[in-house]
PDBQT receptor file of N, H, CA, C and O in Angstrom, charges set to zero:
ATOM      1  N   MET A   1       0.852  -1.177   0.000  1.00  0.00    +0.000 N 
ATOM      2  CA  MET A   1       0.000   0.000   0.000  1.00  0.00    +0.000 C 
ATOM      3  C   MET A   1       0.900   1.242   0.000  1.00  0.00    +0.000 C 
ATOM      4  O   MET A   1       1.906   1.289   0.707  1.00  0.00    +0.000 OA
ATOM      5  N   GLY A   2       0.533   2.221  -0.781  1.00  0.00    +0.000 N 
ATOM      6  H   GLY A   2      -0.285   2.183  -1.356  1.00  0.00    +0.000 HD
ATOM      7  CA  GLY A   2       1.329   3.431  -0.905  1.00  0.00    +0.000 C 
ATOM      8  C   GLY A   2       1.097   4.432   0.217  1.00  0.00    +0.000 C 
ATOM      9  O   GLY A   2       0.394   4.162   1.192  1.00  0.00    +0.000 OA
ATOM     10  N   PHE A   3       1.691   5.556   0.050  1.00  0.00    +0.000 N 
ATOM     11  H   PHE A   3       2.261   5.776  -0.741  1.00  0.00    +0.000 HD
ATOM     12  CA  PHE A   3       1.579   6.662   0.995  1.00  0.00    +0.000 C 
ATOM     13  C   PHE A   3       0.151   7.205   0.972  1.00  0.00    +0.000 C 
ATOM     14  O   PHE A   3      -0.385   7.446  -0.109  1.00  0.00    +0.000 OA
ATOM     15  N   LEU A   4      -0.476   7.401   2.118  1.00  0.00    +0.000 N 
ATOM     16  H   LEU A   4      -0.041   7.204   2.997  1.00  0.00    +0.000 HD
ATOM     17  CA  LEU A   4      -1.818   7.980   2.173  1.00  0.00    +0.000 C 
ATOM     18  C   LEU A   4      -1.786   9.489   1.962  1.00  0.00    +0.000 C 
ATOM     19  O   LEU A   4      -2.671  10.063   1.328  1.00  0.00    +0.000 OA
ATOM     20  N   LEU A   5      -0.757  10.112   2.503  1.00  0.00    +0.000 N 
ATOM     21  H   LEU A   5      -0.038   9.646   3.018  1.00  0.00    +0.000 HD
ATOM     22  CA  LEU A   5      -0.672  11.569   2.465  1.00  0.00    +0.000 C 
ATOM     23  C   LEU A   5       0.121  12.045   1.257  1.00  0.00    +0.000 C 
ATOM     24  O   LEU A   5       1.038  11.367   0.794  1.00  0.00    +0.000 OA
ATOM     25  N   ASN A   6      -0.237  13.201   0.762  1.00  0.00    +0.000 N 
ATOM     26  H   ASN A   6      -0.981  13.752   1.139  1.00  0.00    +0.000 HD
ATOM     27  CA  ASN A   6       0.518  13.837  -0.301  1.00  0.00    +0.000 C 
ATOM     28  C   ASN A   6       1.791  14.405   0.325  1.00  0.00    +0.000 C 
ATOM     29  O   ASN A   6       1.729  15.312   1.155  1.00  0.00    +0.000 OA
ATOM     30  N   LYS A   7       2.946  13.867  -0.075  1.00  0.00    +0.000 N 
ATOM     31  H   LYS A   7       2.996  13.130  -0.749  1.00  0.00    +0.000 HD
ATOM     32  CA  LYS A   7       4.212  14.253   0.559  1.00  0.00    +0.000 C 
ATOM     33  C   LYS A   7       4.505  15.735   0.393  1.00  0.00    +0.000 C 
ATOM     34  O   LYS A   7       4.946  16.384   1.342  1.00  0.00    +0.000 OA
ATOM     35  N   ALA A   8       4.270  16.282  -0.793  1.00  0.00    +0.000 N 
ATOM     36  H   ALA A   8       3.912  15.755  -1.564  1.00  0.00    +0.000 HD
ATOM     37  CA  ALA A   8       4.560  17.698  -1.031  1.00  0.00    +0.000 C 
ATOM     38  C   ALA A   8       3.666  18.597  -0.174  1.00  0.00    +0.000 C 
ATOM     39  O   ALA A   8       4.131  19.588   0.389  1.00  0.00    +0.000 OA
ATOM     40  N   ALA A   9       2.391  18.246  -0.080  1.00  0.00    +0.000 N 
ATOM     41  H   ALA A   9       2.014  17.440  -0.538  1.00  0.00    +0.000 HD
ATOM     42  CA  ALA A   9       1.463  19.039   0.728  1.00  0.00    +0.000 C 
ATOM     43  C   ALA A   9       1.801  18.920   2.218  1.00  0.00    +0.000 C 
ATOM     44  O   ALA A   9       1.732  19.904   2.955  1.00  0.00    +0.000 OA
ATOM     45  N   THR A  10       2.163  17.719   2.653  1.00  0.00    +0.000 N 
ATOM     46  H   THR A  10       2.220  16.920   2.055  1.00  0.00    +0.000 HD
ATOM     47  CA  THR A  10       2.538  17.518   4.059  1.00  0.00    +0.000 C 
ATOM     48  C   THR A  10       3.796  18.310   4.395  1.00  0.00    +0.000 C 
ATOM     49  O   THR A  10       3.858  18.972   5.430  1.00  0.00    +0.000 OA
ATOM     50  N   ARG A  11       4.789  18.243   3.529  1.00  0.00    +0.000 N 
ATOM     51  H   ARG A  11       4.739  17.704   2.688  1.00  0.00    +0.000 HD
ATOM     52  CA  ARG A  11       6.040  18.990   3.715  1.00  0.00    +0.000 C 
ATOM     53  C   ARG A  11       5.756  20.495   3.759  1.00  0.00    +0.000 C 
ATOM     54  O   ARG A  11       6.280  21.197   4.624  1.00  0.00    +0.000 OA
ATOM     55  N   ALA A  12       4.937  20.987   2.841  1.00  0.00    +0.000 N 
ATOM     56  H   ALA A  12       4.512  20.416   2.139  1.00  0.00    +0.000 HD
ATOM     57  CA  ALA A  12       4.605  22.416   2.803  1.00  0.00    +0.000 C 
ATOM     58  C   ALA A  12       3.883  22.842   4.079  1.00  0.00    +0.000 C 
ATOM     59  O   ALA A  12       4.150  23.918   4.614  1.00  0.00    +0.000 OA
ATOM     60  N   PHE A  13       2.968  21.998   4.570  1.00  0.00    +0.000 N 
ATOM     61  H   PHE A  13       2.752  21.124   4.136  1.00  0.00    +0.000 HD
ATOM     62  CA  PHE A  13       2.249  22.325   5.804  1.00  0.00    +0.000 C 
ATOM     63  C   PHE A  13       3.201  22.386   6.988  1.00  0.00    +0.000 C 
ATOM     64  O   PHE A  13       3.123  23.306   7.803  1.00  0.00    +0.000 OA
ATOM     65  N   ILE A  14       4.097  21.415   7.088  1.00  0.00    +0.000 N 
ATOM     66  H   ILE A  14       4.161  20.668   6.427  1.00  0.00    +0.000 HD
ATOM     67  CA  ILE A  14       5.068  21.395   8.189  1.00  0.00    +0.000 C 
ATOM     68  C   ILE A  14       5.931  22.654   8.144  1.00  0.00    +0.000 C 
ATOM     69  O   ILE A  14       6.124  23.302   9.173  1.00  0.00    +0.000 OA
ATOM     70  N   LEU A  15       6.446  23.006   6.984  1.00  0.00    +0.000 N 
ATOM     71  H   LEU A  15       6.289  22.479   6.148  1.00  0.00    +0.000 HD
ATOM     72  CA  LEU A  15       7.306  24.190   6.876  1.00  0.00    +0.000 C 
ATOM     73  C   LEU A  15       6.530  25.476   7.162  1.00  0.00    +0.000 C 
ATOM     74  O   LEU A  15       7.079  26.408   7.750  1.00  0.00    +0.000 OA
ATOM     75  N   ALA A  16       5.265  25.537   6.756  1.00  0.00    +0.000 N 
ATOM     76  H   ALA A  16       4.819  24.780   6.279  1.00  0.00    +0.000 HD
ATOM     77  CA  ALA A  16       4.428  26.709   7.071  1.00  0.00    +0.000 C 
ATOM     78  C   ALA A  16       4.219  26.826   8.578  1.00  0.00    +0.000 C 
ATOM     79  O   ALA A  16       4.254  27.925   9.131  1.00  0.00    +0.000 OA
ATOM     80  N   GLU A  17       4.003  25.695   9.238  1.00  0.00    +0.000 N 
ATOM     81  H   GLU A  17       3.975  24.802   8.789  1.00  0.00    +0.000 HD
ATOM     82  CA  GLU A  17       3.832  25.712  10.698  1.00  0.00    +0.000 C 
ATOM     83  C   GLU A  17       5.120  26.130  11.401  1.00  0.00    +0.000 C 
ATOM     84  O   GLU A  17       5.080  26.851  12.398  1.00  0.00    +0.000 OA
ATOM     85  N   VAL A  18       6.257  25.681  10.885  1.00  0.00    +0.000 N 
ATOM     86  H   VAL A  18       6.289  25.096  10.075  1.00  0.00    +0.000 HD
ATOM     87  CA  VAL A  18       7.545  26.105  11.456  1.00  0.00    +0.000 C 
ATOM     88  C   VAL A  18       7.676  27.623  11.352  1.00  0.00    +0.000 C 
ATOM     89  O   VAL A  18       8.039  28.286  12.322  1.00  0.00    +0.000 OA
ATOM     90  N   ARG A  19       7.379  28.171  10.169  1.00  0.00    +0.000 N 
ATOM     91  H   ARG A  19       7.083  27.631   9.381  1.00  0.00    +0.000 HD
ATOM     92  CA  ARG A  19       7.478  29.631   9.991  1.00  0.00    +0.000 C 
ATOM     93  C   ARG A  19       6.518  30.370  10.909  1.00  0.00    +0.000 C 
ATOM     94  O   ARG A  19       6.864  31.416  11.457  1.00  0.00    +0.000 OA
ATOM     95  N   ARG A  20       5.305  29.831  11.083  1.00  0.00    +0.000 N 
ATOM     96  H   ARG A  20       5.024  28.982  10.638  1.00  0.00    +0.000 HD
ATOM     97  CA  ARG A  20       4.297  30.484  11.913  1.00  0.00    +0.000 C 
ATOM     98  C   ARG A  20       4.634  30.399  13.408  1.00  0.00    +0.000 C 
ATOM     99  O   ARG A  20       4.538  31.389  14.132  1.00  0.00    +0.000 OA
ATOM    100  N   GLN A  21       5.024  29.215  13.849  1.00  0.00    +0.000 N 
ATOM    101  H   GLN A  21       5.102  28.411  13.261  1.00  0.00    +0.000 HD
ATOM    102  CA  GLN A  21       5.233  28.994  15.275  1.00  0.00    +0.000 C 
ATOM    103  C   GLN A  21       6.642  29.319  15.750  1.00  0.00    +0.000 C 
ATOM    104  O   GLN A  21       6.833  29.666  16.916  1.00  0.00    +0.000 OA
ATOM    105  N   ARG A  22       7.631  29.214  14.868  1.00  0.00    +0.000 N 
ATOM    106  H   ARG A  22       7.476  28.932  13.921  1.00  0.00    +0.000 HD
ATOM    107  CA  ARG A  22       9.028  29.397  15.267  1.00  0.00    +0.000 C 
ATOM    108  C   ARG A  22       9.726  30.357  14.302  1.00  0.00    +0.000 C 
ATOM    109  O   ARG A  22      10.622  29.936  13.569  1.00  0.00    +0.000 OA
ATOM    110  N   PRO A  23       9.339  31.627  14.283  1.00  0.00    +0.000 N 
ATOM    111  CA  PRO A  23       9.856  32.564  13.280  1.00  0.00    +0.000 C 
ATOM    112  C   PRO A  23      11.375  32.740  13.301  1.00  0.00    +0.000 C 
ATOM    113  O   PRO A  23      11.948  33.131  12.284  1.00  0.00    +0.000 OA
ATOM    114  N   GLY A  24      12.032  32.472  14.398  1.00  0.00    +0.000 N 
ATOM    115  H   GLY A  24      11.567  32.155  15.224  1.00  0.00    +0.000 HD
ATOM    116  CA  GLY A  24      13.477  32.632  14.475  1.00  0.00    +0.000 C 
ATOM    117  C   GLY A  24      14.263  31.457  13.903  1.00  0.00    +0.000 C 
ATOM    118  O   GLY A  24      15.487  31.527  13.788  1.00  0.00    +0.000 OA
ATOM    119  N   TRP A  25      13.571  30.379  13.545  1.00  0.00    +0.000 N 
ATOM    120  H   TRP A  25      12.577  30.321  13.639  1.00  0.00    +0.000 HD
ATOM    121  CA  TRP A  25      14.225  29.165  13.058  1.00  0.00    +0.000 C 
ATOM    122  C   TRP A  25      14.108  29.123  11.539  1.00  0.00    +0.000 C 
ATOM    123  O   TRP A  25      12.998  29.171  11.009  1.00  0.00    +0.000 OA
ATOM    124  N   SER A  26      15.209  29.037  10.845  1.00  0.00    +0.000 N 
ATOM    125  H   SER A  26      16.110  28.998  11.276  1.00  0.00    +0.000 HD
ATOM    126  CA  SER A  26      15.183  29.058   9.380  1.00  0.00    +0.000 C 
ATOM    127  C   SER A  26      15.167  27.642   8.806  1.00  0.00    +0.000 C 
ATOM    128  O   SER A  26      15.981  27.312   7.943  1.00  0.00    +0.000 OA
ATOM    129  N   CYS A  27      14.265  26.824   9.271  1.00  0.00    +0.000 N 
ATOM    130  H   CYS A  27      13.604  27.092   9.972  1.00  0.00    +0.000 HD
ATOM    131  CA  CYS A  27      14.114  25.444   8.788  1.00  0.00    +0.000 C 
ATOM    132  C   CYS A  27      13.579  25.485   7.360  1.00  0.00    +0.000 C 
ATOM    133  O   CYS A  27      12.599  26.177   7.080  1.00  0.00    +0.000 OA
ATOM    134  N   SER A  28      14.217  24.750   6.463  1.00  0.00    +0.000 N 
ATOM    135  H   SER A  28      15.013  24.189   6.691  1.00  0.00    +0.000 HD
ATOM    136  CA  SER A  28      13.769  24.783   5.075  1.00  0.00    +0.000 C 
ATOM    137  C   SER A  28      13.573  23.392   4.464  1.00  0.00    +0.000 C 
ATOM    138  O   SER A  28      13.207  23.274   3.294  1.00  0.00    +0.000 OA
ATOM    139  N   ARG A  29      13.816  22.339   5.252  1.00  0.00    +0.000 N 
ATOM    140  H   ARG A  29      14.114  22.435   6.202  1.00  0.00    +0.000 HD
ATOM    141  CA  ARG A  29      13.659  20.984   4.740  1.00  0.00    +0.000 C 
ATOM    142  C   ARG A  29      12.967  20.105   5.772  1.00  0.00    +0.000 C 
ATOM    143  O   ARG A  29      13.000  20.384   6.970  1.00  0.00    +0.000 OA
ATOM    144  N   VAL A  30      12.343  19.046   5.288  1.00  0.00    +0.000 N 
ATOM    145  H   VAL A  30      12.316  18.819   4.314  1.00  0.00    +0.000 HD
ATOM    146  CA  VAL A  30      11.696  18.044   6.148  1.00  0.00    +0.000 C 
ATOM    147  C   VAL A  30      12.270  16.692   5.754  1.00  0.00    +0.000 C 
ATOM    148  O   VAL A  30      12.262  16.330   4.577  1.00  0.00    +0.000 OA
ATOM    149  N   SER A  31      12.762  15.952   6.724  1.00  0.00    +0.000 N 
ATOM    150  H   SER A  31      12.768  16.246   7.680  1.00  0.00    +0.000 HD
ATOM    151  CA  SER A  31      13.406  14.669   6.431  1.00  0.00    +0.000 C 
ATOM    152  C   SER A  31      12.373  13.610   6.033  1.00  0.00    +0.000 C 
ATOM    153  O   SER A  31      11.211  13.684   6.431  1.00  0.00    +0.000 OA
ATOM    154  N   PRO A  32      12.806  12.640   5.257  1.00  0.00    +0.000 N 
ATOM    155  CA  PRO A  32      11.920  11.522   4.913  1.00  0.00    +0.000 C 
ATOM    156  C   PRO A  32      11.438  10.766   6.159  1.00  0.00    +0.000 C 
ATOM    157  O   PRO A  32      10.334  10.223   6.172  1.00  0.00    +0.000 OA
ATOM    158  N   GLU A  33      12.259  10.737   7.185  1.00  0.00    +0.000 N 
ATOM    159  H   GLU A  33      13.157  11.178   7.175  1.00  0.00    +0.000 HD
ATOM    160  CA  GLU A  33      11.878  10.055   8.433  1.00  0.00    +0.000 C 
ATOM    161  C   GLU A  33      10.691  10.752   9.088  1.00  0.00    +0.000 C 
ATOM    162  O   GLU A  33       9.801  10.082   9.612  1.00  0.00    +0.000 OA
ATOM    163  N   VAL A  34      10.661  12.069   9.069  1.00  0.00    +0.000 N 
ATOM    164  H   VAL A  34      11.384  12.613   8.643  1.00  0.00    +0.000 HD
ATOM    165  CA  VAL A  34       9.532  12.808   9.651  1.00  0.00    +0.000 C 
ATOM    166  C   VAL A  34       8.267  12.534   8.838  1.00  0.00    +0.000 C 
ATOM    167  O   VAL A  34       7.202  12.315   9.415  1.00  0.00    +0.000 OA
ATOM    168  N   LEU A  35       8.369  12.543   7.513  1.00  0.00    +0.000 N 
ATOM    169  H   LEU A  35       9.234  12.721   7.044  1.00  0.00    +0.000 HD
ATOM    170  CA  LEU A  35       7.202  12.247   6.677  1.00  0.00    +0.000 C 
ATOM    171  C   LEU A  35       6.699  10.827   6.931  1.00  0.00    +0.000 C 
ATOM    172  O   LEU A  35       5.490  10.601   6.975  1.00  0.00    +0.000 OA
ATOM    173  N   ALA A  36       7.603   9.876   7.098  1.00  0.00    +0.000 N 
ATOM    174  H   ALA A  36       8.586  10.059   7.062  1.00  0.00    +0.000 HD
ATOM    175  CA  ALA A  36       7.207   8.497   7.387  1.00  0.00    +0.000 C 
ATOM    176  C   ALA A  36       6.537   8.403   8.756  1.00  0.00    +0.000 C 
ATOM    177  O   ALA A  36       5.568   7.661   8.918  1.00  0.00    +0.000 OA
ATOM    178  N   GLU A  37       7.039   9.141   9.737  1.00  0.00    +0.000 N 
ATOM    179  H   GLU A  37       7.826   9.743   9.605  1.00  0.00    +0.000 HD
ATOM    180  CA  GLU A  37       6.436   9.140  11.080  1.00  0.00    +0.000 C 
ATOM    181  C   GLU A  37       5.032   9.736  11.052  1.00  0.00    +0.000 C 
ATOM    182  O   GLU A  37       4.125   9.206  11.694  1.00  0.00    +0.000 OA
ATOM    183  N   VAL A  38       4.844  10.820  10.323  1.00  0.00    +0.000 N 
ATOM    184  H   VAL A  38       5.581  11.250   9.802  1.00  0.00    +0.000 HD
ATOM    185  CA  VAL A  38       3.515  11.431  10.196  1.00  0.00    +0.000 C 
ATOM    186  C   VAL A  38       2.562  10.438   9.529  1.00  0.00    +0.000 C 
ATOM    187  O   VAL A  38       1.427  10.267   9.972  1.00  0.00    +0.000 OA
ATOM    188  N   GLU A  39       3.029   9.784   8.462  1.00  0.00    +0.000 N 
ATOM    189  H   GLU A  39       3.952   9.923   8.101  1.00  0.00    +0.000 HD
ATOM    190  CA  GLU A  39       2.224   8.777   7.772  1.00  0.00    +0.000 C 
ATOM    191  C   GLU A  39       1.850   7.647   8.731  1.00  0.00    +0.000 C 
ATOM    192  O   GLU A  39       0.695   7.221   8.763  1.00  0.00    +0.000 OA
ATOM    193  N   TRP A  40       2.819   7.157   9.515  1.00  0.00    +0.000 N 
ATOM    194  H   TRP A  40       3.757   7.503   9.489  1.00  0.00    +0.000 HD
ATOM    195  CA  TRP A  40       2.551   6.076  10.461  1.00  0.00    +0.000 C 
ATOM    196  C   TRP A  40       1.503   6.503  11.488  1.00  0.00    +0.000 C 
ATOM    197  O   TRP A  40       0.604   5.729  11.817  1.00  0.00    +0.000 OA
ATOM    198  N   ARG A  41       1.616   7.730  11.994  1.00  0.00    +0.000 N 
ATOM    199  H   ARG A  41       2.346   8.359  11.727  1.00  0.00    +0.000 HD
ATOM    200  CA  ARG A  41       0.665   8.207  13.007  1.00  0.00    +0.000 C 
ATOM    201  C   ARG A  41      -0.746   8.333  12.441  1.00  0.00    +0.000 C 
ATOM    202  O   ARG A  41      -1.718   8.036  13.136  1.00  0.00    +0.000 OA
ATOM    203  N   VAL A  42      -0.870   8.767  11.200  1.00  0.00    +0.000 N 
ATOM    204  H   VAL A  42      -0.080   9.008  10.636  1.00  0.00    +0.000 HD
ATOM    205  CA  VAL A  42      -2.193   8.843  10.567  1.00  0.00    +0.000 C 
ATOM    206  C   VAL A  42      -2.776   7.441  10.430  1.00  0.00    +0.000 C 
ATOM    207  O   VAL A  42      -3.938   7.217  10.769  1.00  0.00    +0.000 OA
ATOM    208  N   ARG A  43      -1.980   6.499   9.939  1.00  0.00    +0.000 N 
ATOM    209  H   ARG A  43      -1.036   6.680   9.664  1.00  0.00    +0.000 HD
ATOM    210  CA  ARG A  43      -2.454   5.115   9.800  1.00  0.00    +0.000 C 
ATOM    211  C   ARG A  43      -2.858   4.527  11.157  1.00  0.00    +0.000 C 
ATOM    212  O   ARG A  43      -3.877   3.844  11.264  1.00  0.00    +0.000 OA
ATOM    213  N   ASP A  44      -2.054   4.796  12.188  1.00  0.00    +0.000 N 
ATOM    214  H   ASP A  44      -1.226   5.350  12.101  1.00  0.00    +0.000 HD
ATOM    215  CA  ASP A  44      -2.349   4.286  13.526  1.00  0.00    +0.000 C 
ATOM    216  C   ASP A  44      -3.653   4.886  14.061  1.00  0.00    +0.000 C 
ATOM    217  O   ASP A  44      -4.455   4.179  14.671  1.00  0.00    +0.000 OA
ATOM    218  N   THR A  45      -3.864   6.169  13.836  1.00  0.00    +0.000 N 
ATOM    219  H   THR A  45      -3.213   6.744  13.341  1.00  0.00    +0.000 HD
ATOM    220  CA  THR A  45      -5.106   6.829  14.255  1.00  0.00    +0.000 C 
ATOM    221  C   THR A  45      -6.308   6.194  13.574  1.00  0.00    +0.000 C 
ATOM    222  O   THR A  45      -7.335   5.960  14.213  1.00  0.00    +0.000 OA
ATOM    223  N   ILE A  46      -6.187   5.911  12.276  1.00  0.00    +0.000 N 
ATOM    224  H   ILE A  46      -5.353   6.101  11.757  1.00  0.00    +0.000 HD
ATOM    225  CA  ILE A  46      -7.279   5.286  11.535  1.00  0.00    +0.000 C 
ATOM    226  C   ILE A  46      -7.545   3.874  12.060  1.00  0.00    +0.000 C 
ATOM    227  O   ILE A  46      -8.699   3.496  12.263  1.00  0.00    +0.000 OA
ATOM    228  N   ARG A  47      -6.482   3.092  12.280  1.00  0.00    +0.000 N 
ATOM    229  H   ARG A  47      -5.545   3.398  12.116  1.00  0.00    +0.000 HD
ATOM    230  CA  ARG A  47      -6.651   1.725  12.801  1.00  0.00    +0.000 C 
ATOM    231  C   ARG A  47      -7.372   1.736  14.147  1.00  0.00    +0.000 C 
ATOM    232  O   ARG A  47      -8.291   0.950  14.375  1.00  0.00    +0.000 OA
ATOM    233  N   LYS A  48      -6.945   2.636  15.036  1.00  0.00    +0.000 N 
ATOM    234  H   LYS A  48      -6.198   3.275  14.851  1.00  0.00    +0.000 HD
ATOM    235  CA  LYS A  48      -7.570   2.729  16.363  1.00  0.00    +0.000 C 
ATOM    236  C   LYS A  48      -9.022   3.172  16.253  1.00  0.00    +0.000 C 
ATOM    237  O   LYS A  48      -9.877   2.670  16.983  1.00  0.00    +0.000 OA
ATOM    238  N   ALA A  49      -9.310   4.096  15.360  1.00  0.00    +0.000 N 
ATOM    239  H   ALA A  49      -8.616   4.504  14.766  1.00  0.00    +0.000 HD
ATOM    240  CA  ALA A  49     -10.684   4.569  15.188  1.00  0.00    +0.000 C 
ATOM    241  C   ALA A  49     -11.591   3.446  14.705  1.00  0.00    +0.000 C 
ATOM    242  O   ALA A  49     -12.699   3.277  15.213  1.00  0.00    +0.000 OA
ATOM    243  N   VAL A  50     -11.125   2.680  13.729  1.00  0.00    +0.000 N 
ATOM    244  H   VAL A  50     -10.224   2.817  13.316  1.00  0.00    +0.000 HD
ATOM    245  CA  VAL A  50     -11.922   1.578  13.186  1.00  0.00    +0.000 C 
ATOM    246  C   VAL A  50     -12.162   0.521  14.261  1.00  0.00    +0.000 C 
ATOM    247  O   VAL A  50     -13.257  -0.036  14.342  1.00  0.00    +0.000 OA
ATOM    248  N   ALA A  51     -11.172   0.242  15.075  1.00  0.00    +0.000 N 
ATOM    249  H   ALA A  51     -10.282   0.694  15.009  1.00  0.00    +0.000 HD
ATOM    250  CA  ALA A  51     -11.312  -0.771  16.121  1.00  0.00    +0.000 C 
ATOM    251  C   ALA A  51     -12.230  -0.312  17.259  1.00  0.00    +0.000 C 
ATOM    252  O   ALA A  51     -12.902  -1.138  17.876  1.00  0.00    +0.000 OA
ATOM    253  N   ALA A  52     -12.265   0.987  17.541  1.00  0.00    +0.000 N 
ATOM    254  H   ALA A  52     -11.719   1.658  17.040  1.00  0.00    +0.000 HD
ATOM    255  CA  ALA A  52     -12.978   1.480  18.716  1.00  0.00    +0.000 C 
ATOM    256  C   ALA A  52     -14.430   1.881  18.459  1.00  0.00    +0.000 C 
ATOM    257  O   ALA A  52     -15.235   1.907  19.390  1.00  0.00    +0.000 OA
ATOM    258  N   VAL A  53     -14.768   2.190  17.229  1.00  0.00    +0.000 N 
ATOM    259  H   VAL A  53     -14.114   2.170  16.473  1.00  0.00    +0.000 HD
ATOM    260  CA  VAL A  53     -16.105   2.701  16.934  1.00  0.00    +0.000 C 
ATOM    261  C   VAL A  53     -17.095   1.555  16.855  1.00  0.00    +0.000 C 
ATOM    262  O   VAL A  53     -16.792   0.512  16.275  1.00  0.00    +0.000 OA
ATOM    263  N   PRO A  54     -18.287   1.738  17.437  1.00  0.00    +0.000 N 
ATOM    264  CA  PRO A  54     -19.301   0.688  17.368  1.00  0.00    +0.000 C 
ATOM    265  C   PRO A  54     -19.733   0.422  15.921  1.00  0.00    +0.000 C 
ATOM    266  O   PRO A  54     -19.719   1.324  15.083  1.00  0.00    +0.000 OA
ATOM    267  N   SER A  55     -20.112  -0.816  15.646  1.00  0.00    +0.000 N 
ATOM    268  H   SER A  55     -20.124  -1.548  16.327  1.00  0.00    +0.000 HD
ATOM    269  CA  SER A  55     -20.552  -1.214  14.303  1.00  0.00    +0.000 C 
ATOM    270  C   SER A  55     -22.034  -0.895  14.141  1.00  0.00    +0.000 C 
ATOM    271  O   SER A  55     -22.900  -1.697  14.490  1.00  0.00    +0.000 OA
ATOM    272  N   ARG A  56     -22.302   0.268  13.614  1.00  0.00    +0.000 N 
ATOM    273  H   ARG A  56     -21.599   0.919  13.330  1.00  0.00    +0.000 HD
ATOM    274  CA  ARG A  56     -23.695   0.636  13.319  1.00  0.00    +0.000 C 
ATOM    275  C   ARG A  56     -23.698   1.530  12.081  1.00  0.00    +0.000 C 
ATOM    276  O   ARG A  56     -22.821   2.372  11.891  1.00  0.00    +0.000 OA
ATOM    277  N   GLY A  57     -24.689   1.321  11.270  1.00  0.00    +0.000 N 
ATOM    278  H   GLY A  57     -25.402   0.636  11.424  1.00  0.00    +0.000 HD
ATOM    279  CA  GLY A  57     -24.795   2.092  10.038  1.00  0.00    +0.000 C 
ATOM    280  C   GLY A  57     -23.724   1.706   9.041  1.00  0.00    +0.000 C 
ATOM    281  O   GLY A  57     -23.068   0.676   9.190  1.00  0.00    +0.000 OA
ATOM    282  N   LYS A  58     -23.547   2.538   8.019  1.00  0.00    +0.000 N 
ATOM    283  H   LYS A  58     -24.081   3.375   7.897  1.00  0.00    +0.000 HD
ATOM    284  CA  LYS A  58     -22.584   2.254   6.965  1.00  0.00    +0.000 C 
ATOM    285  C   LYS A  58     -21.535   3.328   6.852  1.00  0.00    +0.000 C 
ATOM    286  O   LYS A  58     -20.745   3.324   5.907  1.00  0.00    +0.000 OA
ATOM    287  N   THR A  59     -21.507   4.266   7.811  1.00  0.00    +0.000 N 
ATOM    288  H   THR A  59     -22.148   4.270   8.578  1.00  0.00    +0.000 HD
ATOM    289  CA  THR A  59     -20.568   5.385   7.741  1.00  0.00    +0.000 C 
ATOM    290  C   THR A  59     -19.719   5.442   8.991  1.00  0.00    +0.000 C 
ATOM    291  O   THR A  59     -20.242   5.428  10.105  1.00  0.00    +0.000 OA
ATOM    292  N   LEU A  60     -18.408   5.507   8.813  1.00  0.00    +0.000 N 
ATOM    293  H   LEU A  60     -17.982   5.518   7.908  1.00  0.00    +0.000 HD
ATOM    294  CA  LEU A  60     -17.504   5.769   9.938  1.00  0.00    +0.000 C 
ATOM    295  C   LEU A  60     -17.621   7.269  10.199  1.00  0.00    +0.000 C 
ATOM    296  O   LEU A  60     -17.154   8.086   9.405  1.00  0.00    +0.000 OA
ATOM    297  N   SER A  61     -18.244   7.616  11.312  1.00  0.00    +0.000 N 
ATOM    298  H   SER A  61     -18.623   6.953  11.956  1.00  0.00    +0.000 HD
ATOM    299  CA  SER A  61     -18.587   9.022  11.512  1.00  0.00    +0.000 C 
ATOM    300  C   SER A  61     -17.983   9.647  12.760  1.00  0.00    +0.000 C 
ATOM    301  O   SER A  61     -18.309  10.782  13.109  1.00  0.00    +0.000 OA
ATOM    302  N   GLU A  62     -17.102   8.910  13.434  1.00  0.00    +0.000 N 
ATOM    303  H   GLU A  62     -16.837   7.988  13.151  1.00  0.00    +0.000 HD
ATOM    304  CA  GLU A  62     -16.468   9.491  14.613  1.00  0.00    +0.000 C 
ATOM    305  C   GLU A  62     -15.120   8.828  14.846  1.00  0.00    +0.000 C 
ATOM    306  O   GLU A  62     -14.901   7.677  14.470  1.00  0.00    +0.000 OA
ATOM    307  N   ILE A  63     -14.231   9.570  15.468  1.00  0.00    +0.000 N 
ATOM    308  H   ILE A  63     -14.408  10.505  15.774  1.00  0.00    +0.000 HD
ATOM    309  CA  ILE A  63     -12.943   9.037  15.890  1.00  0.00    +0.000 C 
ATOM    310  C   ILE A  63     -12.867   9.241  17.383  1.00  0.00    +0.000 C 
ATOM    311  O   ILE A  63     -12.901  10.371  17.871  1.00  0.00    +0.000 OA
ATOM    312  N   LEU A  64     -12.763   8.146  18.104  1.00  0.00    +0.000 N 
ATOM    313  H   LEU A  64     -12.736   7.228  17.708  1.00  0.00    +0.000 HD
ATOM    314  CA  LEU A  64     -12.727   8.227  19.569  1.00  0.00    +0.000 C 
ATOM    315  C   LEU A  64     -11.329   8.426  20.070  1.00  0.00    +0.000 C 
ATOM    316  O   LEU A  64     -11.113   8.515  21.279  1.00  0.00    +0.000 OA
TER     317      LEU A  64
């Protein structure tokens, strides 16, 4: 299975947050390891949500 997240968009968001939250830091790159960690955390959140939500209806409509 491939990457769920768009790497370019994720990288751009991370760098925008760095500029917004840490204006004194001139960070200009995001390592592949950070992108892989973000991807893993998203997948883990989805797995936990699917396991924890009651089986009713046909729509996954909440993340606990």
